[in-house]
Every structure is written in C-alpha cells, then in structure tokens.
C-alpha positions in Angstrom: 33.8 1.8 -19.6 36.2 -0.9 -18.5 39.0 1.6 -18.0 36.6 3.8 -16.0 35.7 1.0 -13.7 39.4 0.0 -13.2 40.5 3.4 -12.2 40.6 4.1 -8.5 38.7 7.1 -7.0 41.2 9.1 -5.0 40.1 12.0 -2.8 42.7 14.5 -1.5 42.0 17.4 0.7 44.2 20.5 0.9 45.3 19.8 -2.7 46.0 23.3 -3.9 49.7 23.4 -3.0 52.5 21.7 -1.0 52.1 18.0 -0.2 48.5 17.9 -1.4 49.5 19.1 -4.9 52.4 16.7 -5.0 50.1 13.8 -4.0 47.7 14.7 -6.8 50.6 14.5 -9.2 51.5 11.0 -7.9 48.0 9.7 -8.2 47.4 11.1 -11.7 46.5 7.6 -12.9 43.3 7.7 -10.8 40.0 9.6 -10.9 41.1 12.5 -8.7 38.7 14.5 -6.6 40.5 17.4 -5.1 39.5 20.1 -2.7 41.1 23.0 -0.8 39.9 25.9 1.3 40.9 28.4 -1.4 39.5 26.5 -4.4 41.3 27.7 -7.5 41.4 24.4 -9.4 40.4 22.0 -6.6 36.8 22.3 -5.4 36.4 24.9 -2.6 35.8 23.1 0.7 36.5 24.3 4.2 37.2 20.9 5.9 36.9 22.5 9.3 33.2 22.9 8.7 31.1 19.7 9.1 28.4 20.6 6.5 31.0 21.2 3.8 32.7 17.9 4.5 29.4 16.1 4.4 28.3 17.6 1.2 31.7 17.0 -0.5 32.0 13.3 0.5 28.4 12.5 -0.1 28.6 14.1 -3.5 31.5 11.9 -4.5 29.8 8.7 -3.2 26.7 9.6 -5.2 28.7 10.2 -8.4 31.1 7.2 -8.2 29.4 4.9 -5.6 32.7 4.5 -3.9 35.9 6.1 -2.7 39.0 3.9 -3.0 41.5 6.1 -1.3 40.8 9.1 0.9 43.8 11.3 1.8 43.1 13.7 4.7 45.9 16.2 3.9 44.4 19.6 4.7 46.2 21.2 7.7 46.7 24.5 9.6 49.4 25.8 11.9 50.0 29.0 13.9 53.0 31.2 14.2 55.5 29.9 16.8 54.9 31.3 20.3 54.6 30.1 23.9 51.3 28.6 25.1 50.2 31.8 26.9 50.4 33.8 23.7 48.3 31.4 21.6 44.9 32.8 21.0 41.6 30.9 21.1 41.2 31.5 17.4 44.6 29.9 16.7 43.9 26.9 18.9 40.5 26.4 17.4 41.9 26.7 13.9 44.4 23.9 14.5 42.0 21.6 16.2 39.1 22.1 13.7 41.3 21.8 10.6 43.7 19.1 11.7 41.4 16.9 13.9 37.8 17.7 13.4 38.0 17.5 9.7 39.4 14.0 9.8 36.6 12.9 12.2 34.0 14.3 9.9 35.5 12.6 6.9 35.9 9.2 8.7 32.3 9.3 9.7 31.2 9.7 6.1 33.5 7.2 4.4 33.7 4.3 6.8 30.2 3.0 6.2 30.6 3.1 2.5 34.1 1.4 2.7 32.9 -1.2 5.1 30.0 -2.1 2.9 32.4 -2.7 0.0 34.9 -4.4 2.3 37.5 -2.2 0.6 39.2 1.2 0.8 42.2 3.0 2.2 42.1 6.0 4.5 45.4 8.0 4.7 45.8 10.8 7.1 48.7 13.2 7.1 49.9 13.8 10.7 53.3 15.0 11.6 56.3 14.1 13.7 55.1 17.0 15.9 52.4 14.6 16.9 54.9 12.3 18.6 57.0 15.0 20.3 55.4 18.1 21.6 56.9 21.3 20.1 57.3 24.1 22.7 56.4 26.9 20.3 53.7 25.1 18.4 51.6 23.6 21.2 48.2 23.9 19.4 49.6 22.3 16.3 51.3 19.5 18.2 48.1 18.9 20.3 46.0 18.5 17.1 48.5 16.0 15.6 48.8 13.9 18.8 45.0 13.8 18.8 44.6 12.8 15.1 47.1 10.0 15.7 44.8 8.6 18.4 41.8 9.0 16.2 43.4 7.1 13.4 44.6 4.3 15.7 41.1 4.0 17.1 39.7 3.8 13.5 42.2 1.2 12.5 41.3 -1.0 15.5 37.6 -0.6 14.8 38.2 -1.6 11.1 40.5 -4.5 11.7 39.4 -7.4 9.5 36.9 -5.3 7.6 39.0 -5.0 4.4 39.4 -1.2 5.1 43.0 0.0 5.7 44.0 3.1 7.8 47.4 4.6 7.4 48.8 7.5 9.4 51.7 9.4 7.8 54.1 11.4 10.0 56.4 13.5 7.8 59.3 15.5 9.3 59.7 19.1 8.0 58.9 19.7 4.4 59.7 22.5 2.0 56.2 23.8 1.6 54.6 27.3 1.5 53.3 26.7 5.0 56.8 26.0 6.3 58.1 29.1 4.5 55.4 31.3 6.1 56.0 30.0 9.6 59.8 29.5 9.7 61.1 31.3 6.6 62.6 30.5 3.3 66.1 29.5 4.6 64.6 26.9 7.0 62.2 25.6 4.4 64.9 24.9 1.8 66.7 22.6 4.3 63.7 20.3 4.5 62.6 17.3 2.4 60.6 18.1 -0.6 56.8 17.3 -0.7 57.4 15.5 -4.0 59.7 12.9 -2.3 57.2 12.5 0.6 54.3 12.0 -1.9 56.2 9.2 -3.7 56.7 7.3 -0.4 53.0 7.8 0.4 51.9 6.4 -3.0 54.1 3.3 -2.5 52.6 2.8 1.0 49.1 3.1 -0.4 49.9 0.4 -3.0 51.7 -2.0 -0.7 49.0 -3.5 1.7 51.3 -6.4 2.7 54.1 -4.2 3.9 51.8 -1.5 5.3 48.7 -3.2 6.7 45.8 -1.5 8.5 47.0 0.6 11.4 50.5 1.4 10.0 52.0 4.6 11.3 54.7 5.7 9.0 57.4 8.4 9.7 59.1 10.0 6.7 62.5 11.8 6.9 64.8 12.9 4.1 62.3 11.4 1.6 62.6 7.9 3.2 60.7 5.9 5.7 62.5 6.3 9.0 60.1 4.3 11.1 57.0 2.2 10.6 54.9 1.1 13.5 52.2 -1.6 13.2 49.2 -2.2 15.4 50.1 -4.4 18.4 
C-alpha cells in the first residue's frame, strides 16, 4: 500500500505512438493512465471532444483522487499547403485537437490540483508556435494559441503549488512527421525518445523549471528556456 501511495499518477494523451509512447516509457515508474484517439492499448479518447475529456479526467480523479502529472501530448496537423487551400475541416481539426483539448483538460484538473496544492501540467506545443510556418498556418495558429493558454494558466496558478510547463520541440522523427514530410525528412530530425528524456528531467526539476517555464528542445537538448517575467 505504501508503494502504491508513493507512485505518481501520470496521465498522457496521444500515447499510442511517437512522443506520447516515448513519454510513457520514460514514466514507467509511475501509475500511467494513457489515452489515444485510436485506442489499441491506451484508452480510446478523442480529446477534441469535451464530453470524452471530461469523462476521462473525472474517471481518473475518482479512481486515484489525484493526478500528479498531466501531459497534454495529443496533436493534429494538416498537409502542407497555402492558407487559401486549407479546408474548414483541417483548420477545425488543428484547433480542436491542439488547443481546445488542452483547455478542456485544464478546466478539469486545475481545481483538483489547487485543492492539493500540488501537481504538474505539461503541454506539448511546438517551435511552430513561435514562428509561423507558411505552409502549416492552421497548425502554427493552434500552437501559438496553446502557448498563450498555458502562460495564462501559469500566471493564474502562481503561488498555488501547481506548475505549468510548455514544451516546444523542434522537428521529431515521428509517424506524423513521416506522413506530412516524408521518411527522408523525418530521419533527419531528433528522436522522440531523446525529447521524452528531456521532458522527464524537466518534470522532476521544479527548481530549474518553475511554474510558467517554456522549454524549447532541439537535437535532444534544451536550446532555450524562458521563465515567467
């Protein structure tokens, strides 16, 4: 029973493959609760849908009475094309998956974490959320927006004991990258495993990465870390 209480409850969305799968492997010393849109191992949850996020998070809180670390990793992107070629469906997919899902999750976990005066919320953004990409406007828009959402959450939670971290990886060798830009391009990028290791270290080092930290990762290393001003 003591070991059970000592283990952290770590929730990871989009955990079926890529960075989400690598993160699950890094946090294998915790009670892992995983979800993905496809299911197949992780629980099937479409994070773009509010009722599914609510049911998922509330179920975890009911079972464990807490969430120690929430990692909002699930993401979506569209094929590269100019703005005038991006469909409503593609734009909505990026906004709902990359932004709305994080909002829904924050709204569910913040009250529970504030009550315990403890918890870490990690959201996977992208360097595309700092510099607009001309062929991935919907994706970049969603990542710029989620950066603002996380900064707002961090400022709201300052002094509460709850920590918000925003992770901005550069390109990664993931199935999504291969689908969008091809095998040759993907192989030139940093591995999700090296990125996951950096994220695990950041999650464990509250002194170096306090609430509101925004961490860029390139070549498997932190290239820039910005703190709240």
